[in-house]
Structure formats: structure tokens, C-alpha cells
C-alpha positions as CSV (number, residue, x, y, z in Angstrom):
1,M,-21.1,41.6,0.4
2,S,-19.4,43.0,3.4
3,S,-16.7,45.7,3.1
4,S,-14.0,43.1,3.5
5,E,-15.6,40.8,1.0
6,Q,-15.8,43.7,-1.5
7,K,-12.1,44.4,-1.0
8,R,-11.2,40.8,-1.6
9,A,-13.4,40.7,-4.7
10,A,-11.6,43.7,-6.2
11,A,-8.2,42.2,-5.4
12,A,-9.2,39.0,-7.1
13,V,-10.2,40.7,-10.3
14,A,-6.9,42.7,-10.4
15,L,-5.0,39.4,-9.9
16,E,-6.3,38.3,-13.3
17,L,-4.0,41.0,-14.9
18,V,-0.8,39.3,-13.5
19,R,1.2,37.3,-15.9
20,P,4.3,35.1,-15.4
21,G,7.5,37.1,-15.3
22,M,5.9,40.3,-14.2
23,R,7.6,42.9,-12.0
24,L,4.9,44.1,-9.6
25,G,4.5,47.1,-7.3
26,L,2.7,45.9,-4.1
27,G,0.5,48.5,-2.5
28,T,-0.2,49.3,1.1
29,G,-3.4,49.2,3.1
30,S,-6.3,46.8,3.9
31,T,-7.4,46.3,0.3
32,A,-3.9,45.9,-1.1
33,A,-3.3,43.3,1.7
34,Y,-5.9,41.1,0.1
35,F,-4.1,41.3,-3.3
36,V,-0.8,40.3,-1.6
37,E,-2.5,37.4,0.1
38,L,-4.1,36.2,-3.1
39,L,-0.9,36.7,-5.1
40,G,1.0,34.7,-2.5
41,E,-1.4,31.8,-3.2
42,K,-0.6,31.9,-6.9
43,V,3.2,32.2,-6.2
44,R,3.1,29.1,-4.0
45,A,1.3,27.3,-6.8
46,G,4.1,28.1,-9.2
47,L,3.5,31.7,-10.5
48,D,6.9,33.3,-11.3
49,V,6.8,37.0,-10.4
50,I,8.8,39.5,-8.3
51,G,7.5,42.4,-6.2
52,V,8.5,45.8,-4.9
53,P,6.7,46.6,-1.6
54,T,5.6,50.2,-1.0
55,S,6.0,49.9,2.8
56,E,7.7,47.9,5.5
57,A,4.2,46.6,6.5
58,T,3.7,45.3,2.9
59,R,7.2,43.9,2.9
60,G,6.3,41.8,5.9
61,L,3.1,40.5,4.4
62,A,4.7,39.7,1.1
63,K,7.6,37.8,2.7
64,H,5.1,35.8,4.8
65,A,3.2,35.0,1.7
66,G,6.3,33.7,-0.1
67,I,6.5,36.4,-2.8
68,P,10.0,37.1,-4.0
69,L,11.0,40.7,-3.5
70,T,13.3,43.2,-5.1
71,T,13.9,46.9,-4.9
72,L,13.6,49.8,-7.3
73,D,17.4,50.0,-7.3
74,E,17.7,46.5,-8.6
75,T,14.5,46.6,-10.7
76,P,13.8,50.3,-11.6
77,E,11.0,49.5,-14.1
78,L,7.9,47.7,-13.1
79,D,5.1,46.2,-15.3
80,L,2.1,46.7,-12.9
81,T,1.4,48.2,-9.5
82,V,-1.8,47.3,-7.7
83,D,-2.7,49.5,-4.8
84,G,-5.7,50.8,-2.9
85,A,-7.0,54.3,-2.5
86,D,-8.7,56.3,0.2
87,E,-10.8,58.1,-2.4
88,L,-11.1,58.0,-6.2
89,D,-13.2,60.3,-8.4
90,P,-14.6,59.7,-11.9
91,Q,-11.4,60.9,-13.5
92,L,-9.4,58.4,-11.5
93,R,-7.7,61.1,-9.5
94,L,-6.9,59.7,-6.1
95,I,-6.3,60.6,-2.5
96,K,-3.9,58.1,-0.9
97,G,-1.8,58.1,2.2
98,G,-4.1,56.9,5.0
99,G,-1.6,54.1,5.6
100,A,1.3,56.7,5.8
101,A,3.0,55.2,2.7
102,L,2.2,57.8,0.1
103,L,5.8,58.7,-0.8
104,R,6.8,55.2,-1.5
105,E,3.5,54.4,-3.1
106,K,3.9,57.3,-5.6
107,I,7.5,56.4,-6.4
108,V,6.5,52.8,-7.1
109,A,3.5,53.9,-9.2
110,Y,5.5,56.3,-11.2
111,A,8.1,53.5,-12.0
112,S,5.3,51.3,-13.3
113,R,4.0,51.0,-16.8
114,R,0.5,50.6,-15.4
115,M,-1.2,51.4,-12.0
116,V,-4.4,49.7,-11.1
117,V,-6.5,50.7,-8.1
118,I,-8.6,48.3,-6.1
119,A,-11.2,49.5,-3.7
120,D,-14.6,49.0,-2.2
121,A,-17.5,51.1,-3.2
122,S,-17.2,53.5,-0.2
123,K,-14.0,54.9,-1.7
124,K,-15.7,56.2,-4.9
125,V,-16.7,59.9,-4.7
126,D,-17.8,62.6,-7.1
127,V,-15.4,65.2,-5.7
128,L,-12.2,64.5,-3.7
129,G,-11.7,65.9,-0.2
130,A,-14.0,64.2,2.3
131,F,-11.0,62.0,3.3
132,P,-8.3,64.2,4.9
133,L,-5.5,64.8,2.4
134,P,-2.1,63.5,3.7
135,I,0.9,65.7,3.1
136,E,4.3,64.2,4.0
137,V,6.8,66.8,5.3
138,I,10.3,66.7,6.6
139,Q,10.7,67.2,10.4
140,F,13.0,70.2,10.1
141,G,11.1,73.5,10.0
142,L,7.7,71.9,10.6
143,G,6.1,75.2,11.7
144,A,7.2,77.1,8.7
145,T,6.3,74.3,6.4
146,R,2.9,74.1,7.9
147,R,2.2,77.8,7.3
148,A,3.4,77.5,3.7
149,V,1.0,74.5,3.3
150,E,-1.8,76.5,4.7
151,R,-1.1,79.3,2.1
152,A,-1.0,76.8,-0.8
153,I,-4.3,75.3,0.3
154,S,-5.9,78.8,0.5
155,Q,-4.6,79.8,-2.9
156,A,-6.1,76.6,-4.3
157,G,-9.5,77.8,-3.0
158,C,-9.7,75.2,-0.2
159,T,-10.2,75.6,3.5
160,G,-10.0,73.3,6.5
161,E,-8.2,72.2,9.6
162,I,-4.6,70.8,9.3
163,K,-3.4,68.4,11.9
164,L,-0.1,66.6,12.6
165,R,-0.8,62.9,12.5
166,V,0.0,61.2,15.8
167,R,0.2,57.6,16.9
168,P,-2.1,56.2,19.6
169,D,0.5,57.1,22.2
170,G,0.3,60.7,21.3
171,H,3.7,61.0,19.7
172,A,4.0,62.2,16.1
173,L,3.8,59.4,13.5
174,V,7.0,59.0,11.6
175,T,6.8,57.4,8.1
176,D,9.0,54.6,6.9
177,S,11.2,57.3,5.3
178,G,11.5,59.3,8.5
179,H,9.0,62.1,7.8
180,F,5.9,63.6,9.5
181,I,2.4,63.7,8.0
182,L,0.0,66.7,8.0
183,D,-3.6,65.7,7.4
184,A,-5.7,68.5,5.8
185,A,-9.4,68.0,6.4
186,L,-10.6,70.1,3.4
187,G,-14.0,68.6,2.8
188,R,-13.9,69.4,-0.9
189,I,-11.1,69.8,-3.4
190,A,-12.6,71.5,-6.5
191,E,-9.4,71.7,-8.5
192,P,-7.0,68.9,-7.5
193,E,-4.4,69.8,-10.0
194,V,-4.1,73.3,-8.7
195,L,-3.7,72.1,-5.2
196,A,-1.2,69.4,-6.2
197,N,1.0,72.0,-8.0
198,G,0.8,74.4,-5.0
199,L,1.8,71.8,-2.5
200,A,4.6,70.5,-4.7
201,A,6.1,74.0,-4.7
202,V,6.5,74.1,-0.9
203,P,10.1,73.2,0.0
204,G,9.3,71.3,3.1
205,V,6.7,69.1,1.5
206,V,8.2,65.8,0.4
207,E,5.1,64.5,-1.3
208,H,1.3,64.9,-1.1
209,G,-1.5,62.3,-1.3
210,L,-3.1,63.5,-4.6
211,F,-2.3,60.9,-7.2
212,I,-3.2,62.5,-10.6
213,G,-2.6,60.9,-13.9
214,L,-1.1,57.7,-12.5
215,A,-4.0,55.2,-12.3
216,S,-5.1,53.8,-15.6
217,D,-7.8,51.5,-14.2
218,A,-9.8,50.9,-11.1
219,F,-11.7,47.8,-9.9
220,V,-14.4,49.0,-7.5
221,A,-16.4,46.3,-5.7
222,G,-19.9,46.9,-4.6
223,P,-23.0,44.9,-3.6
224,S,-23.7,44.1,-7.2
225,G,-20.2,43.1,-8.3
226,V,-16.9,44.7,-9.4
227,E,-17.0,47.8,-11.6
228,H,-14.1,48.4,-14.0
229,I,-13.3,52.1,-14.5
230,T,-10.7,53.2,-17.0
231,R,-9.2,56.7,-17.2
232,S,-9.6,56.7,-21.0
233,S,-13.4,56.2,-20.7
234,T,-13.9,59.1,-18.2
């Protein structure tokens, strides 16, 4: 299977978890988009669900697919969130945020009874860090925040270049929530929990892309089919 076919296969397996009446978190990214597309087909065929999108991009896809939408203000508890990942390790620790939606993705995942990751086989790694770690920061005091982030990264035993994420036109990318993103190319994160705690302690950091203890399952599609990974079995 091609990468796109693998992503669609993982999304199709995750769709089997959806039951009538469920309140769903709808993830962001290329793999999550397949789930939204397939879910829309089920909704148009009569499936009764409601969704909370994790980004404006996903909101647009879901509306186009005909999926009824709500907000966490109106529906603060969700049954299931299905989302992609930029990396996942054997303990189902994730790096997310390549699509610049990590803050909303983490809020939605935390509000859900269950989070399931869908991915193609290229996202499965032994150690996190090859994908640059996104760190969402407020615009005020960016220079000071960046220095504090560098210290937190060093104290966690990591090294690497930190870059402000920019759009193709060269201007800083601004998230749906009005923040900047620093991407930390660390190569290897030996202790994700230590780094996560260090980054969370920096006042200018709104959120980081380490998702730890949130995903209960992952459906990872490869050439030989879809592998089901559970956190309890790792």
C-alpha cells in the first residue's frame, strides 16, 4: 500500500469503534482527514454522532462532510477522539503538532474518555525526537521564552536547533489560537516525561507537542496490514 492508502486503512479500522450517539473529537492532519471523510460517509448514511474539531481546517472538512459539530463549551465530555501523530513510540508517547493544532488537539484529547491514534508505519519509532518537537508559545516575550525553552531542553539532556515556524511567505506562522510555534530539532528525546515537565514550567509556553499518557490505542497501517497497539500491552 502507498502511504495514503495506509493512512486510509488505519482510519477505516478506527471508524469501527464509533457507535451511534457518540461525541467525537476530530483530529487534525492528513491521516485524521481520512477519518473525517469516512465518518462523513457514515453520517450521510444515517449514523447519529456529533463532533468537536481540533482546528479550523478540520472544522471545514467536517462541515463539508456533513458531520454535526459542537464545542467543548456545549459538550465538555467526549467519548472518543481519533487523531494522527507525527511520531509514536512503543509506550504510545506521541509527538504531535506538525499541523500547528497541538494546543486544541491536547485539550480535546484530555476531554475524551479515550484517545485513539491512527498513523502509517513511518510514524512508528523506537525513540521520539527525529520529528522536530513543536512548542506553542505566546507572542509576547518571545526572545525570553525561547531562552527559557533552550534551558529546559538542556536540563532534560537534549540538544538541537530551535526555529520559529514560518509560513511559505516568510512571516511567522500563527496558530488558530493566536500563538507562535517553536520547532525543536532534538534528534532524540531519551526522557520525554522530564522534557515535558520542564517545558510546562516555562511561563511563555502555552503547550508542547509531547502527548504522554493520553493515547490508549494506536492503529498503525503498514504494507502487511493494520497493527493494533495498546498502551496496556506495552
